[in-house]
N, C-alpha and C positions, 0 to 999 in steps of 0.2 A: 433690614433684617437681621440681628444677631445668634450667628452661631453658639452655641453649648462647646466650649474645648474641652477637649479627648486627647487622653494623657496612655505613657505607657508604663508601667512593671514591669521590671528586670528581676531575675530575680537569680541570685550565683550562690551556685553550692560549695564548699569548703572539708572537704570527709567525704561521705559517706552514709548519705539519707535523702529522702526529699522534701516537698514544700507543696503543698494544696492549696491556691486558693481558691474565697469564693466568694467575690461570684467569680470564675473562671471565663476572661475575656482575652482579646487582643489588646481593648484601648475601653479607658473609664472614661465616663462624664466628671468634668467637676465637680471634687464635691461628694463624689461616691468613697464609701467606706470600704474598702477592701477586707478578708481574714486571712488569714497567711499561719496555716497551718505546717509546721514542724513534726517530720519523723523517723527516727534514728534509723540507719541501717542494722540490721542482727551486729551487735560486738560494739556498736555506736550511738553515744549520749551526745543529745539538743546540747549544745555550750553556749549560744545564742546569738542573738542577730546585731549588725551591725548596717553604714550607710545609711537607710532614708527610716529605717527599723533599732531599734536602742532593746537592749535587756535580757531575761532571757523567757522569759514570759509565748508559752504557747497554748491555743493562736492568740498574735498579736497583731493586730490593725495598722493596714495604712488609711492616711486619707488622702483620697487623688486632688491636687493642688497644684498640681507639677507631673511632670516626667520624674520618677522613683525611682529607684534601685537598691535592693535591699542581697544584703549575705547573709546566708543561715551558716551557721559552724557548725559542724561536728567532727565531736572529736573521739577517736577510737579508745576503750575498756582498755585499762592494765589492772591483770590479777597478780597475787599474788600465790606463789607454792610453799608450803611451811614440810617442811621431811623431819620423822621424828624415830627413830630408833628401840628397837627392843634387844638383849640381845649384844653382842661386841662383835656390831662392825660399825660400813662407812657407807654414805650414800649419795655419787657425786651427780650434780647437776649438768647439763649441755644445751644450752647454753647456761653460764649461772650467773643470775644477777636479778636483785630484789624484786623485782615484778617485769610481768612478760606484756604484749601485745597482744589483741583478742586475735586468736585462730596461731597462737605459735606452739610449736610441738616441742616437749621435751623431755630429753630422754635422760633416765634416772637408772646407775648402774651400782650394783649394793655389790659391800666388798667385806666379807664377811672376814675379822681378826682370827688367827689362829687360831684352831681347835673349834673353830665354828662353821656353822652350816650356815648361808642362807634359805630360810624358808618360805618367805614371801609375802606378797606386798596387801596392804590393806586399806581402805581409807576409800579416794580416789585411785586408785589404782588396787586388779586381782589379782590374780595366780600366783604365778613363778618364776614369768617370765623374766629374762636378767640376761640386760637391758630390757625395760618399759620403757614404752612411750604416752603421755601422759599430753593433752590438748585441754588447750589452757584457753576455756571459756567461762571461768569463772576460779572465784578464788579457790584453790586445790589443797588439800592435805594430805601428805601420803603416807605412810609406818611402814618400813621394814623390819623383817623380821629375824632375828638371825639365833640357831637353835647352838646353843651348847655337844660339841661331836660329844658321841658315849663308845666304849669299847671292850673289850671281852678280856680279860686274861687266864688263859687256860692253864693250870700246872701238872702234872704227872710225874712222876714218881718210875726210878733205875731202882731196886735193888729193891727191899721191905722196910718202909717207912712210912709216912703222913707230911703232905707240908699244909701248913695253915694260914692263910689269908686273914690282916686285919686290912680296914676291912673285910669282910667277907659277902661280896654282894657278889650278884649277875652279871653288871657292867659297871663301869665307874666311867664321870664323869674326864673329859680332858683336864691335864692339871692335876689329879689326883695319885696318891700316895700309897702304894698300897705298899705293908710288911708283907713277904714273906718267913717262913718258920719250918724250920724243917726238922724234923722229929725219928731220931729212927726207933727200928724195934729193936724191943731189947735181942743181942748180940749181935748186930748190924752199928754203923757210925756213918756218918753224911759226911762224904766226899767232897760233896761241891755240888753248883749249878750252871747250869745250861740252857741256851738260847737265848730269849732275851736279859739277862744278868749273865753274870759269868763268876766269878773267883770261890773261897771258902766261907765268907763272911757266912755266919747264921745267926741272928734274923739279918733278911736284908733286903731291901729295898728297891722295889720298879715306878717308876714314872708312866704313868697311865698317860700319851700320848700319841695313841698307835693297839690295836688288837695286839696281844702280847702272848709269848706262851714261852714256860720257864718247864728245865724239868730237874728237879733234886734225884742225883745217883746216891746212895746208900749201899756200902760193902759191908761183907760177913763178915765180923770180929774171929780174926787167927790167933 
């Protein structure tokens, strides 16, 4: 009497994933063909067989003509995070890497340039929370928007006269220079500025790097 040999098939996993056997048995008769199917876990990719199966084809078949051992390798996915800015400012990434393993949390911090305000995220991050966390489960792209500050320039007079603004606007972007000219009423003369500018130079200039208030004083002629 001759008995048909039975063989074992051991499967080892490297990384995160599963391997299904068809048929799924504790042992296999000589000559049986076993189909192996590799299924990666979320965030992983099947990258190949080794041992008694080779290549990257899944499913693959193993001919049972002896005890066999197969290893399936799954590699964690890596993704890129690109950042861009609108307006003037910078965005820092922590950790700052060219690519990130699946599941990594990256903290983005927006730092506006002087005279600008951070106003929000777009793309794969939204809202205006700063810093913000981005979960890397795909390639991501995030834009940080910085808006230039605008300021008011209020002008008042003491005595009788007027002040003209050039340019004459309700608000001014950060860094704008506004020329103020004091024009006394007939019978009056300009005596000086106070507030955000001082002195008697006329016209004078005001650099708008914040809300400003200027007073022009006129004295009656004697």
